[in-house]
Each structure stands twice: as structure tokens, then as C-alpha cells.
N, CA, C and O atoms as a GROMACS GRO file, in nm:
protein
  596
    1MET      N    1   1.421   1.015   2.310
    1MET     CA    2   1.299   0.982   2.240
    1MET      C    3   1.280   1.071   2.117
    1MET      O    4   1.243   1.021   2.011
    2ALA      N    5   1.305   1.200   2.128
    2ALA     CA    6   1.290   1.289   2.014
    2ALA      C    7   1.381   1.246   1.900
    2ALA      O    8   1.346   1.261   1.782
    3HIS      N    9   1.496   1.192   1.935
    3HIS     CA   10   1.588   1.144   1.833
    3HIS      C   11   1.525   1.033   1.749
    3HIS      O   12   1.544   1.028   1.628
    4ASP      N   13   1.448   0.944   1.814
    4ASP     CA   14   1.380   0.837   1.741
    4ASP      C   15   1.281   0.895   1.640
    4ASP      O   16   1.272   0.847   1.527
    5PHE      N   17   1.206   0.997   1.681
    5PHE     CA   18   1.110   1.057   1.590
    5PHE      C   19   1.180   1.124   1.472
    5PHE      O   20   1.129   1.120   1.360
    6THR      N   21   1.293   1.183   1.496
    6THR     CA   22   1.371   1.243   1.388
    6THR      C   23   1.415   1.135   1.290
    6THR      O   24   1.409   1.153   1.168
    7LYS      N   25   1.460   1.023   1.343
    7LYS     CA   26   1.502   0.910   1.259
    7LYS      C   27   1.385   0.858   1.177
    7LYS      O   28   1.400   0.832   1.057
    8PHE      N   29   1.268   0.842   1.240
    8PHE     CA   30   1.149   0.794   1.168
    8PHE      C   31   1.112   0.890   1.056
    8PHE      O   32   1.078   0.849   0.945
    9ALA      N   33   1.118   1.020   1.086
    9ALA     CA   34   1.084   1.121   0.986
    9ALA      C   35   1.183   1.117   0.869
    9ALA      O   36   1.142   1.126   0.753
   10LEU      N   37   1.311   1.104   0.899
   10LEU     CA   38   1.411   1.098   0.792
   10LEU      C   39   1.391   0.975   0.704
   10LEU      O   40   1.396   0.984   0.581
   11GLU      N   41   1.368   0.860   0.767
   11GLU     CA   42   1.343   0.736   0.691
   11GLU      C   43   1.216   0.748   0.606
   11GLU      O   44   1.214   0.708   0.490
   12GLY      N   45   1.112   0.805   0.665
   12GLY     CA   46   0.985   0.822   0.594
   12GLY      C   47   0.999   0.916   0.477
   12GLY      O   48   0.946   0.890   0.369
   13ASN      N   49   1.070   1.026   0.496
   13ASN     CA   50   1.090   1.121   0.387
   13ASN      C   51   1.175   1.062   0.275
   13ASN      O   52   1.148   1.088   0.158
   14LYS      N   53   1.275   0.984   0.310
   14LYS     CA   54   1.356   0.918   0.206
   14LYS      C   55   1.272   0.818   0.128
   14LYS      O   56   1.277   0.815   0.005
   15PHE      N   57   1.194   0.736   0.199
   15PHE     CA   58   1.107   0.640   0.132
   15PHE      C   59   1.012   0.714   0.037
   15PHE      O   60   0.996   0.676  -0.079
   16LEU      N   61   0.948   0.820   0.087
   16LEU     CA   62   0.850   0.892   0.007
   16LEU      C   63   0.915   0.957  -0.116
   16LEU      O   64   0.855   0.959  -0.224
   17LYS      N   65   1.033   1.009  -0.100
   17LYS     CA   66   1.104   1.070  -0.214
   17LYS      C   67   1.136   0.963  -0.318
   17LYS      O   68   1.114   0.984  -0.438
   18ASP      N   69   1.188   0.848  -0.275
   18ASP     CA   70   1.219   0.739  -0.367
   18ASP      C   71   1.092   0.684  -0.432
   18ASP      O   72   1.089   0.658  -0.552
   19TYR      N   73   0.987   0.669  -0.353
   19TYR     CA   74   0.858   0.619  -0.402
   19TYR      C   75   0.800   0.714  -0.507
   19TYR      O   76   0.748   0.670  -0.609
   20THR      N   77   0.809   0.843  -0.481
   20THR     CA   78   0.761   0.945  -0.575
   20THR      C   79   0.835   0.932  -0.708
   20THR      O   80   0.773   0.941  -0.814
   21ALA      N   81   0.965   0.912  -0.702
   21ALA     CA   82   1.044   0.894  -0.824
   21ALA      C   83   1.003   0.768  -0.899
   21ALA      O   84   0.991   0.769  -1.021
   22GLU      N   85   0.980   0.658  -0.825
   22GLU     CA   86   0.938   0.533  -0.888
   22GLU      C   87   0.802   0.546  -0.956
   22GLU      O   88   0.776   0.481  -1.057
   23LEU      N   89   0.716   0.631  -0.901
   23LEU     CA   90   0.584   0.654  -0.961
   23LEU      C   91   0.591   0.753  -1.078
   23LEU      O   92   0.490   0.779  -1.143
   24ASN      N   93   0.709   0.808  -1.104
   24ASN     CA   94   0.728   0.909  -1.210
   24ASN      C   95   0.643   1.033  -1.186
   24ASN      O   96   0.580   1.085  -1.278
   25LEU      N   97   0.642   1.081  -1.062
   25LEU     CA   98   0.562   1.198  -1.026
   25LEU      C   99   0.647   1.323  -1.005
   25LEU      O  100   0.601   1.418  -0.942
   26GLY      N  101   0.769   1.322  -1.055
   26GLY     CA  102   0.855   1.438  -1.035
   26GLY      C  103   0.886   1.454  -0.888
   26GLY      O  104   0.942   1.365  -0.826
   27GLU      N  105   0.848   1.568  -0.832
   27GLU     CA  106   0.870   1.594  -0.690
   27GLU      C  107   0.739   1.606  -0.614
   27GLU      O  108   0.736   1.663  -0.504
   28ASP      N  109   0.632   1.555  -0.670
   28ASP     CA  110   0.499   1.568  -0.607
   28ASP      C  111   0.480   1.461  -0.499
   28ASP      O  112   0.406   1.364  -0.516
   29THR      N  113   0.549   1.482  -0.387
   29THR     CA  114   0.541   1.386  -0.278
   29THR      C  115   0.402   1.384  -0.213
   29THR      O  116   0.362   1.282  -0.155
   30ASP      N  117   0.328   1.494  -0.222
   30ASP     CA  118   0.192   1.496  -0.168
   30ASP      C  119   0.104   1.395  -0.242
   30ASP      O  120   0.030   1.319  -0.180
   31LYS      N  121   0.114   1.395  -0.374
   31LYS     CA  122   0.035   1.301  -0.454
   31LYS      C  123   0.081   1.158  -0.426
   31LYS      O  124  -0.002   1.068  -0.412
   32ALA      N  125   0.211   1.136  -0.418
   32ALA     CA  126   0.262   1.002  -0.388
   32ALA      C  127   0.212   0.953  -0.253
   32ALA      O  128   0.177   0.836  -0.238
   33TYR      N  129   0.209   1.041  -0.155
   33TYR     CA  130   0.158   1.004  -0.023
   33TYR      C  131   0.010   0.965  -0.030
   33TYR      O  132  -0.032   0.868   0.032
   34ARG      N  133  -0.068   1.042  -0.105
   34ARG     CA  134  -0.211   1.010  -0.120
   34ARG      C  135  -0.229   0.874  -0.187
   34ARG      O  136  -0.315   0.795  -0.148
   35ILE      N  137  -0.148   0.847  -0.289
   35ILE     CA  138  -0.154   0.719  -0.360
   35ILE      C  139  -0.119   0.605  -0.266
   35ILE      O  140  -0.191   0.506  -0.259
   36LEU      N  141  -0.008   0.618  -0.195
   36LEU     CA  142   0.035   0.515  -0.099
   36LEU      C  143  -0.073   0.489   0.005
   36LEU      O  144  -0.106   0.374   0.034
   37THR      N  145  -0.128   0.595   0.061
   37THR     CA  146  -0.230   0.582   0.164
   37THR      C  147  -0.355   0.512   0.111
   37THR      O  148  -0.407   0.421   0.176
   38ALA      N  149  -0.402   0.553  -0.005
   38ALA     CA  150  -0.523   0.492  -0.061
   38ALA      C  151  -0.502   0.344  -0.090
   38ALA      O  152  -0.591   0.263  -0.063
   39ILE      N  153  -0.386   0.309  -0.144
   39ILE     CA  154  -0.359   0.168  -0.174
   39ILE      C  155  -0.349   0.086  -0.046
   39ILE      O  156  -0.409  -0.021  -0.036
   40LEU      N  157  -0.274   0.134   0.052
   40LEU     CA  158  -0.260   0.061   0.177
   40LEU      C  159  -0.394   0.047   0.250
   40LEU      O  160  -0.423  -0.059   0.306
   41HIS      N  161  -0.474   0.153   0.250
   41HIS     CA  162  -0.601   0.147   0.320
   41HIS      C  163  -0.700   0.055   0.249
   41HIS      O  164  -0.778  -0.014   0.314
   42ALA      N  165  -0.697   0.053   0.117
   42ALA     CA  166  -0.783  -0.041   0.044
   42ALA      C  167  -0.736  -0.184   0.070
   42ALA      O  168  -0.819  -0.273   0.090
   43PHE      N  169  -0.606  -0.205   0.070
   43PHE     CA  170  -0.553  -0.339   0.092
   43PHE      C  171  -0.586  -0.390   0.232
   43PHE      O  172  -0.626  -0.505   0.249
   44ARG      N  173  -0.571  -0.304   0.332
   44ARG     CA  174  -0.602  -0.348   0.469
   44ARG      C  175  -0.750  -0.380   0.484
   44ARG      O  176  -0.788  -0.460   0.570
   45GLY      N  177  -0.833  -0.318   0.401
   45GLY     CA  178  -0.976  -0.347   0.403
   45GLY      C  179  -1.011  -0.482   0.343
   45GLY      O  180  -1.124  -0.528   0.356
   46MET      N  181  -0.915  -0.545   0.278
   46MET     CA  182  -0.937  -0.674   0.214
   46MET      C  183  -0.888  -0.791   0.299
   46MET      O  184  -0.941  -0.902   0.289
   47ILE      N  185  -0.789  -0.766   0.382
   47ILE     CA  186  -0.728  -0.876   0.456
   47ILE      C  187  -0.775  -0.875   0.601
   47ILE      O  188  -0.826  -0.774   0.650
   48SER      N  189  -0.757  -0.985   0.667
   48SER     CA  190  -0.802  -0.997   0.806
   48SER      C  191  -0.718  -0.907   0.898
   48SER      O  192  -0.608  -0.866   0.863
   49PHE      N  193  -0.774  -0.880   1.014
   49PHE     CA  194  -0.702  -0.803   1.114
   49PHE      C  195  -0.570  -0.872   1.149
   49PHE      O  196  -0.466  -0.808   1.160
   50GLN      N  197  -0.575  -1.004   1.165
   50GLN     CA  198  -0.455  -1.080   1.201
   50GLN      C  199  -0.348  -1.069   1.091
   50GLN      O  200  -0.230  -1.052   1.122
   51GLU      N  201  -0.389  -1.079   0.964
   51GLU     CA  202  -0.293  -1.063   0.854
   51GLU      C  203  -0.235  -0.922   0.854
   51GLU      O  204  -0.116  -0.904   0.828
   52SER      N  205  -0.319  -0.822   0.881
   52SER     CA  206  -0.270  -0.684   0.887
   52SER      C  207  -0.164  -0.668   0.994
   52SER      O  208  -0.061  -0.604   0.971
   53VAL      N  209  -0.190  -0.724   1.112
   53VAL     CA  210  -0.094  -0.713   1.222
   53VAL      C  211   0.037  -0.782   1.186
   53VAL      O  212   0.145  -0.729   1.214
   54GLN      N  213   0.028  -0.899   1.124
   54GLN     CA  214   0.151  -0.968   1.082
   54GLN      C  215   0.226  -0.887   0.977
   54GLN      O  216   0.349  -0.882   0.980
   55LEU      N  217   0.154  -0.825   0.887
   55LEU     CA  218   0.217  -0.743   0.783
   55LEU      C  219   0.286  -0.622   0.844
   55LEU      O  220   0.405  -0.599   0.819
   56ILE      N  221   0.214  -0.545   0.922
   56ILE     CA  222   0.273  -0.420   0.972
   56ILE      C  223   0.380  -0.444   1.078
   56ILE      O  224   0.459  -0.354   1.106
   57SER      N  225   0.384  -0.562   1.136
   57SER     CA  226   0.491  -0.590   1.231
   57SER      C  227   0.627  -0.585   1.162
   57SER      O  228   0.729  -0.568   1.228
   58GLN      N  229   0.628  -0.600   1.031
   58GLN     CA  230   0.752  -0.598   0.955
   58GLN      C  231   0.782  -0.460   0.897
   58GLN      O  232   0.893  -0.436   0.848
   59PHE      N  233   0.687  -0.370   0.902
   59PHE     CA  234   0.705  -0.235   0.847
   59PHE      C  235   0.787  -0.148   0.941
   59PHE      O  236   0.783  -0.166   1.063
   60PRO      N  237   0.862  -0.053   0.884
   60PRO     CA  238   0.923   0.049   0.969
   60PRO      C  239   0.814   0.142   1.022
   60PRO      O  240   0.702   0.142   0.972
   61MET      N  241   0.846   0.218   1.124
   61MET     CA  242   0.747   0.299   1.194
   61MET      C  243   0.668   0.392   1.101
   61MET      O  244   0.547   0.404   1.117
   62PHE      N  245   0.732   0.455   1.006
   62PHE     CA  246   0.661   0.550   0.921
   62PHE      C  247   0.555   0.481   0.836
   62PHE      O  248   0.450   0.540   0.812
   63LEU      N  249   0.579   0.357   0.791
   63LEU     CA  250   0.478   0.285   0.715
   63LEU      C  251   0.367   0.233   0.805
   63LEU      O  252   0.251   0.227   0.765
   64LYS      N  253   0.402   0.195   0.927
   64LYS     CA  254   0.299   0.155   1.024
   64LYS      C  255   0.202   0.270   1.045
   64LYS      O  256   0.080   0.250   1.048
   65ALA      N  257   0.255   0.390   1.059
   65ALA     CA  258   0.170   0.508   1.083
   65ALA      C  259   0.074   0.532   0.966
   65ALA      O  260  -0.043   0.560   0.987
   66VAL      N  261   0.124   0.520   0.844
   66VAL     CA  262   0.038   0.537   0.726
   66VAL      C  263  -0.071   0.430   0.725
   66VAL      O  264  -0.188   0.459   0.700
   67TYR      N  265  -0.031   0.308   0.752
   67TYR     CA  266  -0.123   0.194   0.746
   67TYR      C  267  -0.236   0.206   0.849
   67TYR      O  268  -0.352   0.182   0.816
   68VAL      N  269  -0.204   0.242   0.971
   68VAL     CA  270  -0.304   0.240   1.078
   68VAL      C  271  -0.382   0.371   1.091
   68VAL      O  272  -0.482   0.375   1.163
   69ASN      N  273  -0.341   0.476   1.023
   69ASN     CA  274  -0.411   0.603   1.033
   69ASN      C  275  -0.559   0.585   0.996
   69ASN      O  276  -0.592   0.537   0.888
   70ARG      N  277  -0.647   0.625   1.087
   70ARG     CA  278  -0.794   0.617   1.070
   70ARG      C  279  -0.845   0.475   1.048
   70ARG      O  280  -0.944   0.455   0.977
   71TRP      N  281  -0.780   0.380   1.106
   71TRP     CA  282  -0.818   0.239   1.090
   71TRP      C  283  -0.932   0.205   1.184
   71TRP      O  284  -0.919   0.218   1.306
   72ASP      N  285  -1.043   0.164   1.128
   72ASP     CA  286  -1.156   0.114   1.206
   72ASP      C  287  -1.152  -0.038   1.195
   72ASP      O  288  -1.197  -0.095   1.095
   73THR      N  289  -1.100  -0.103   1.296
   73THR     CA  290  -1.081  -0.248   1.290
   73THR      C  291  -1.212  -0.324   1.293
   73THR      O  292  -1.214  -0.444   1.264
   74LYS      N  293  -1.321  -0.259   1.325
   74LYS     CA  294  -1.452  -0.324   1.329
   74LYS      C  295  -1.526  -0.314   1.195
   74LYS      O  296  -1.631  -0.375   1.176
   75GLN      N  297  -1.470  -0.238   1.103
   75GLN     CA  298  -1.534  -0.219   0.972
   75GLN      C  299  -1.535  -0.351   0.896
   75GLN      O  300  -1.438  -0.427   0.898
   76ASN      N  301  -1.646  -0.377   0.828
   76ASN     CA  302  -1.657  -0.499   0.747
   76ASN      C  303  -1.553  -0.499   0.637
   76ASN      O  304  -1.521  -0.395   0.579
   77LYS      N  305  -1.500  -0.616   0.609
   77LYS     CA  306  -1.400  -0.632   0.504
   77LYS      C  307  -1.466  -0.620   0.367
   77LYS      O  308  -1.579  -0.664   0.346
   78THR      N  309  -1.394  -0.561   0.275
   78THR     CA  310  -1.437  -0.551   0.136
   78THR      C  311  -1.359  -0.654   0.059
   78THR      O  312  -1.237  -0.664   0.074
   79LYS      N  313  -1.426  -0.730  -0.022
   79LYS     CA  314  -1.360  -0.838  -0.094
   79LYS      C  315  -1.370  -0.820  -0.245
   79LYS      O  316  -1.449  -0.887  -0.311
   80PRO      N  317  -1.290  -0.728  -0.300
   80PRO     CA  318  -1.289  -0.717  -0.446
   80PRO      C  319  -1.238  -0.848  -0.506
   80PRO      O  320  -1.148  -0.911  -0.451
   81LYS      N  321  -1.296  -0.887  -0.616
   81LYS     CA  322  -1.260  -1.015  -0.677
   81LYS      C  323  -1.167  -1.000  -0.798
   81LYS      O  324  -1.112  -1.098  -0.847
   82ASN      N  325  -1.150  -0.877  -0.843
   82ASN     CA  326  -1.065  -0.855  -0.959
   82ASN      C  327  -1.003  -0.715  -0.952
   82ASN      O  328  -1.033  -0.637  -0.863
   83THR      N  329  -0.919  -0.687  -1.048
   83THR     CA  330  -0.846  -0.560  -1.049
   83THR      C  331  -0.940  -0.441  -1.058
   83THR      O  332  -0.919  -0.340  -0.991
   84GLU      N  333  -1.042  -0.451  -1.142
   84GLU     CA  334  -1.135  -0.339  -1.158
   84GLU      C  335  -1.204  -0.304  -1.026
   84GLU      O  336  -1.219  -0.186  -0.994
   85GLN      N  337  -1.244  -0.405  -0.951
   85GLN     CA  338  -1.308  -0.380  -0.822
   85GLN      C  339  -1.208  -0.323  -0.721
   85GLN      O  340  -1.245  -0.241  -0.637
   86PHE      N  341  -1.083  -0.368  -0.728
   86PHE     CA  342  -0.982  -0.312  -0.638
   86PHE      C  343  -0.954  -0.166  -0.673
   86PHE      O  344  -0.938  -0.083  -0.584
   87ILE      N  345  -0.948  -0.135  -0.802
   87ILE     CA  346  -0.929   0.005  -0.844
   87ILE      C  347  -1.043   0.091  -0.789
   87ILE      O  348  -1.018   0.201  -0.739
   88ALA      N  349  -1.166   0.042  -0.798
   88ALA     CA  350  -1.280   0.117  -0.746
   88ALA      C  351  -1.266   0.139  -0.594
   88ALA      O  352  -1.296   0.247  -0.544
   89LEU      N  353  -1.221   0.037  -0.523
   89LEU     CA  354  -1.201   0.049  -0.378
   89LEU      C  355  -1.092   0.152  -0.346
   89LEU      O  356  -1.107   0.232  -0.254
   90VAL      N  357  -0.982   0.148  -0.421
   90VAL     CA  358  -0.874   0.244  -0.399
   90VAL      C  359  -0.923   0.386  -0.426
   90VAL      O  360  -0.893   0.477  -0.349
   91ARG      N  361  -0.997   0.404  -0.532
   91ARG     CA  362  -1.051   0.537  -0.562
   91ARG      C  363  -1.144   0.585  -0.452
   91ARG      O  364  -1.145   0.703  -0.417
   92GLU      N  365  -1.222   0.494  -0.397
   92GLU     CA  366  -1.310   0.529  -0.285
   92GLU      C  367  -1.227   0.575  -0.165
   92GLU      O  368  -1.261   0.675  -0.101
   93LYS      N  369  -1.120   0.504  -0.135
   93LYS     CA  370  -1.034   0.539  -0.022
   93LYS      C  371  -0.962   0.670  -0.046
   93LYS      O  372  -0.931   0.744   0.048
   94CYS      N  373  -0.935   0.701  -0.172
   94CYS     CA  374  -0.863   0.823  -0.207
   94CYS      C  375  -0.950   0.947  -0.185
   94CYS      O  376  -0.900   1.054  -0.149
   95GLY      N  377  -1.079   0.932  -0.206
   95GLY     CA  378  -1.169   1.045  -0.182
   95GLY      C  379  -1.172   1.147  -0.293
   95GLY      O  380  -1.175   1.112  -0.411
   96ASN      N  381  -1.170   1.274  -0.255
   96ASN     CA  382  -1.189   1.384  -0.350
   96ASN      C  383  -1.085   1.393  -0.460
   96ASN      O  384  -1.113   1.448  -0.567
   97THR      N  385  -0.966   1.341  -0.437
   97THR     CA  386  -0.860   1.352  -0.538
   97THR      C  387  -0.847   1.226  -0.624
   97THR      O  388  -0.750   1.214  -0.699
   98ALA      N  389  -0.940   1.134  -0.614
   98ALA     CA  390  -0.930   1.007  -0.685
   98ALA      C  391  -0.916   1.024  -0.835
   98ALA      O  392  -0.836   0.953  -0.897
   99ALA      N  393  -0.990   1.115  -0.895
   99ALA     CA  394  -0.983   1.133  -1.041
   99ALA      C  395  -0.846   1.187  -1.084
   99ALA      O  396  -0.800   1.160  -1.195
  100ILE      N  397  -0.783   1.263  -0.996
  100ILE     CA  398  -0.650   1.317  -1.026
  100ILE      C  399  -0.542   1.213  -0.997
  100ILE      O  400  -0.448   1.195  -1.076
  101ASP      N  401  -0.555   1.145  -0.884
  101ASP     CA  402  -0.452   1.052  -0.840
  101ASP      C  403  -0.456   0.918  -0.914
  101ASP      O  404  -0.352   0.856  -0.934
  102PHE      N  405  -0.574   0.874  -0.952
  102PHE     CA  406  -0.591   0.746  -1.023
  102PHE      C  407  -0.674   0.771  -1.149
  102PHE      O  408  -0.789   0.729  -1.156
  103PRO      N  409  -0.615   0.841  -1.249
  103PRO     CA  410  -0.692   0.888  -1.364
  103PRO      C  411  -0.744   0.778  -1.457
  103PRO      O  412  -0.849   0.794  -1.520
  104ASP      N  413  -0.673   0.667  -1.465
  104ASP     CA  414  -0.721   0.557  -1.548
  104ASP      C  415  -0.670   0.425  -1.494
  104ASP      O  416  -0.583   0.421  -1.406
  105ASP      N  417  -0.725   0.317  -1.547
  105ASP     CA  418  -0.693   0.184  -1.494
  105ASP      C  419  -0.547   0.145  -1.515
  105ASP      O  420  -0.487   0.083  -1.427
  106ASP      N  421  -0.490   0.179  -1.629
  106ASP     CA  422  -0.350   0.141  -1.655
  106ASP      C  423  -0.254   0.208  -1.557
  106ASP      O  424  -0.164   0.144  -1.504
  107ILE      N  425  -0.275   0.337  -1.534
  107ILE     CA  426  -0.190   0.409  -1.439
  107ILE      C  427  -0.212   0.353  -1.298
  107ILE      O  428  -0.116   0.336  -1.223
  108SER      N  429  -0.336   0.324  -1.264
  108SER     CA  430  -0.366   0.267  -1.132
  108SER      C  431  -0.292   0.135  -1.112
  108SER      O  432  -0.233   0.113  -1.007
  109GLU      N  433  -0.297   0.048  -1.211
  109GLU     CA  434  -0.228  -0.080  -1.201
  109GLU      C  435  -0.077  -0.062  -1.187
  109GLU      O  436  -0.013  -0.135  -1.111
  110MET      N  437  -0.022   0.034  -1.259
  110MET     CA  438   0.122   0.062  -1.247
  110MET      C  439   0.153   0.109  -1.104
  110MET      O  440   0.254   0.068  -1.046
  111TYR      N  441   0.067   0.194  -1.048
  111TYR     CA  442   0.086   0.241  -0.911
  111TYR      C  443   0.081   0.124  -0.813
  111TYR      O  444   0.159   0.120  -0.718
  112PHE      N  445  -0.009   0.029  -0.834
  112PHE     CA  446  -0.017  -0.088  -0.745
  112PHE      C  447   0.114  -0.166  -0.751
  112PHE      O  448   0.169  -0.203  -0.647
  113SER      N  449   0.163  -0.190  -0.872
  113SER     CA  450   0.287  -0.267  -0.888
  113SER      C  451   0.404  -0.197  -0.819
  113SER      O  452   0.479  -0.260  -0.745
  114VAL      N  453   0.418  -0.068  -0.844
  114VAL     CA  454   0.528   0.009  -0.783
  114VAL      C  455   0.517   0.005  -0.631
  114VAL      O  456   0.617  -0.009  -0.561
  115THR      N  457   0.395   0.019  -0.580
  115THR     CA  458   0.375   0.021  -0.435
  115THR      C  459   0.420  -0.110  -0.372
  115THR      O  460   0.495  -0.111  -0.275
  116PHE      N  461   0.373  -0.221  -0.428
  116PHE     CA  462   0.407  -0.349  -0.366
  116PHE      C  463   0.554  -0.386  -0.388
  116PHE      O  464   0.614  -0.453  -0.304
  117ILE      N  465   0.612  -0.344  -0.498
  117ILE     CA  466   0.757  -0.364  -0.517
  117ILE      C  467   0.833  -0.283  -0.412
  117ILE      O  468   0.931  -0.331  -0.355
  118SER      N  469   0.789  -0.160  -0.386
  118SER     CA  470   0.854  -0.076  -0.286
  118SER      C  471   0.841  -0.133  -0.146
  118SER      O  472   0.931  -0.116  -0.063
  119LEU      N  473   0.730  -0.199  -0.118
  119LEU     CA  474   0.707  -0.255   0.016
  119LEU      C  475   0.778  -0.387   0.037
  119LEU      O  476   0.803  -0.427   0.151
  120ARG      N  477   0.812  -0.456  -0.072
  120ARG     CA  478   0.871  -0.590  -0.059
  120ARG      C  479   1.001  -0.593   0.020
  120ARG      O  480   1.034  -0.696   0.079
  121LYS      N  481   1.073  -0.483   0.022
  121LYS     CA  482   1.199  -0.485   0.098
  121LYS      C  483   1.176  -0.497   0.248
  121LYS      O  484   1.269  -0.525   0.324
  122TYR      N  485   1.050  -0.478   0.291
  122TYR     CA  486   1.018  -0.488   0.433
  122TYR      C  487   0.942  -0.617   0.467
  122TYR      O  488   0.930  -0.653   0.584
  123ILE      N  489   0.892  -0.686   0.366
  123ILE     CA  490   0.803  -0.800   0.388
  123ILE      C  491   0.880  -0.930   0.363
  123ILE      O  492   0.942  -0.947   0.258
  124SER      N  493   0.875  -1.021   0.459
  124SER     CA  494   0.942  -1.150   0.443
  124SER      C  495   0.873  -1.232   0.334
  124SER      O  496   0.756  -1.211   0.302
  125PHE      N  497   0.948  -1.326   0.279
  125PHE     CA  498   0.893  -1.414   0.177
  125PHE      C  499   0.771  -1.489   0.230
  125PHE      O  500   0.671  -1.502   0.160
  126GLY      N  501   0.780  -1.539   0.353
  126GLY     CA  502   0.668  -1.614   0.412
  126GLY      C  503   0.543  -1.529   0.426
  126GLY      O  504   0.432  -1.575   0.398
  127GLU      N  505   0.559  -1.404   0.469
  127GLU     CA  506   0.444  -1.315   0.483
  127GLU      C  507   0.386  -1.282   0.346
  127GLU      O  508   0.264  -1.276   0.330
  128LEU      N  509   0.471  -1.261   0.248
  128LEU     CA  510   0.424  -1.235   0.112
  128LEU      C  511   0.340  -1.352   0.061
  128LEU      O  512   0.236  -1.332   0.000
  129GLU      N  513   0.388  -1.472   0.086
  129GLU     CA  514   0.313  -1.591   0.044
  129GLU      C  515   0.179  -1.602   0.118
  129GLU      O  516   0.079  -1.640   0.059
  130ASP      N  517   0.178  -1.568   0.248
  130ASP     CA  518   0.052  -1.567   0.324
  130ASP      C  519  -0.046  -1.467   0.264
  130ASP      O  520  -0.164  -1.498   0.246
  131LEU      N  521   0.003  -1.348   0.232
  131LEU     CA  522  -0.084  -1.247   0.173
  131LEU      C  523  -0.142  -1.296   0.040
  131LEU      O  524  -0.262  -1.284   0.015
  132LYS      N  525  -0.054  -1.351  -0.042
  132LYS     CA  526  -0.100  -1.400  -0.173
  132LYS      C  527  -0.206  -1.509  -0.158
  132LYS      O  528  -0.303  -1.511  -0.233
  133SER      N  529  -0.187  -1.598  -0.062
  133SER     CA  530  -0.280  -1.709  -0.045
  133SER      C  531  -0.418  -1.661  -0.001
  133SER      O  532  -0.517  -1.732  -0.020
  134ASN      N  533  -0.426  -1.541   0.057
  134ASN     CA  534  -0.554  -1.488   0.103
  134ASN      C  535  -0.620  -1.394   0.004
  134ASN      O  536  -0.728  -1.340   0.031
  135LEU      N  537  -0.556  -1.372  -0.111
  135LEU     CA  538  -0.613  -1.284  -0.212
  135LEU      C  539  -0.687  -1.364  -0.319
  135LEU      O  540  -0.652  -1.479  -0.345
  136PRO      N  541  -0.789  -1.305  -0.380
  136PRO     CA  542  -0.854  -1.372  -0.492
  136PRO      C  543  -0.753  -1.393  -0.606
  136PRO      O  544  -0.657  -1.318  -0.620
  137LYS      N  545  -0.777  -1.494  -0.685
  137LYS     CA  546  -0.686  -1.531  -0.794
  137LYS      C  547  -0.647  -1.413  -0.882
  137LYS      O  548  -0.531  -1.398  -0.919
  138ASP      N  549  -0.745  -1.329  -0.916
  138ASP     CA  550  -0.719  -1.218  -1.007
  138ASP      C  551  -0.645  -1.100  -0.944
  138ASP      O  552  -0.616  -1.002  -1.012
  139LEU      N  553  -0.614  -1.109  -0.814
  139LEU     CA  554  -0.541  -1.000  -0.748
  139LEU      C  555  -0.405  -1.043  -0.694
  139LEU      O  556  -0.332  -0.961  -0.639
  140LYS      N  557  -0.370  -1.168  -0.710
  140LYS     CA  558  -0.242  -1.217  -0.659
  140LYS      C  559  -0.123  -1.146  -0.726
  140LYS      O  560  -0.017  -1.132  -0.664
  141TRP      N  561  -0.140  -1.102  -0.848
  141TRP     CA  562  -0.032  -1.036  -0.921
  141TRP      C  563   0.020  -0.912  -0.848
  141TRP      O  564   0.137  -0.876  -0.862
  142MET      N  565  -0.066  -0.848  -0.769
  142MET     CA  566  -0.025  -0.724  -0.704
  142MET      C  567   0.090  -0.742  -0.607
  142MET      O  568   0.180  -0.658  -0.600
  143VAL      N  569   0.087  -0.851  -0.532
  143VAL     CA  570   0.192  -0.870  -0.432
  143VAL      C  571   0.311  -0.945  -0.489
  143VAL      O  572   0.407  -0.971  -0.418
  144GLY      N  573   0.306  -0.978  -0.615
  144GLY     CA  574   0.421  -1.034  -0.685
  144GLY      C  575   0.434  -1.184  -0.670
  144GLY      O  576   0.352  -1.251  -0.607
  145GLY      N  577   0.539  -1.232  -0.729
  145GLY     CA  578   0.562  -1.375  -0.730
  145GLY      C  579   0.700  -1.410  -0.677
  145GLY      O  580   0.780  -1.322  -0.645
  146THR      N  581   0.725  -1.535  -0.668
  146THR     CA  582   0.851  -1.583  -0.612
  146THR      C  583   0.969  -1.548  -0.702
  146THR      O  584   1.083  -1.548  -0.655
  147LEU      N  585   0.946  -1.519  -0.829
  147LEU     CA  586   1.055  -1.486  -0.918
  147LEU      C  587   1.119  -1.351  -0.886
  147LEU      O  588   1.230  -1.322  -0.930
  148LEU      N  589   1.049  -1.268  -0.810
  148LEU     CA  590   1.100  -1.135  -0.780
  148LEU      C  591   1.189  -1.132  -0.657
  148LEU      O  592   1.236  -1.025  -0.617
  149PHE      N  593   1.213  -1.246  -0.597
  149PHE     CA  594   1.299  -1.250  -0.477
  149PHE      C  595   1.436  -1.300  -0.512
  149PHE      O  596   1.522  -1.311  -0.424
   0.00000   0.00000   0.00000
């Protein structure tokens, strides 16, 4: 069993290191982790519990852990209708470091794109399409399009 946890930790650390590089954050894996967590937690607050379960069933263990950490499944869903409202939700989820981690809208949008591109290797085409169909029109761009497969 301990061997499995070592494997999960190695996979998680590799993902985080690669993700940090994609975000152009040098070696600041702490900031990358905060960004990933805030985006995933804001996103899970937008989709149904059932969609969340379908999504994380495809994630490796380390991403499941990030996604479900401090998850209150009874919390009311937040339905941002556009990118600006989603940015506000992500900043809220980020907490005290929001001004540092998401300093402006352009950087925030780039972080969203990098995050969902990084996650696509774990998400099936069908699940991606389900997620897109449940998002408001102005937020579908985040999870990408069929041209990226």
C-alpha cells in the first residue's frame, strides 16, 4: 500500500512541475498548486455533483485529492455566466493570495486555458463534451473544442 502512495506522490509532483512550467512560473510549484486548486474548486462549484463524479472518475489519484479537498457537496452551486464572473469566483476560492496568484484578467484567462489543456489528457472526449454542454455559452472556451483532440 505504501508503494501506491509513493507512486501517487511521484505522479503528482511530475504533473505539478510540468504544470508550473506551462504557467511560466519558474519553479514556484506552491503558486501553481494554489492556482490549480482555486480553478478546480471554482469549476466544481459550477457543475452538478453527478458531473463532478463523472469528471474525477477519470482523474489520477493526485488530481482527485486536489478536487475533493474541502468539498462541501451540499453547498449551493454558483453559476457564473461569463469569464469575468468566473474570474471573480476563482479569486474568491483562492482567498488571501488571490491578488498575487490572479493579478489581472488576461493572466487569469491564460491560467484557465493552461489548466484545462493540462487536464485534457485525463478527460475523455465524451466527458469533455458533457462538461461543455453544461457550461454557459461564454465559458465553453475554457474546456476547449473538438479541434484540440
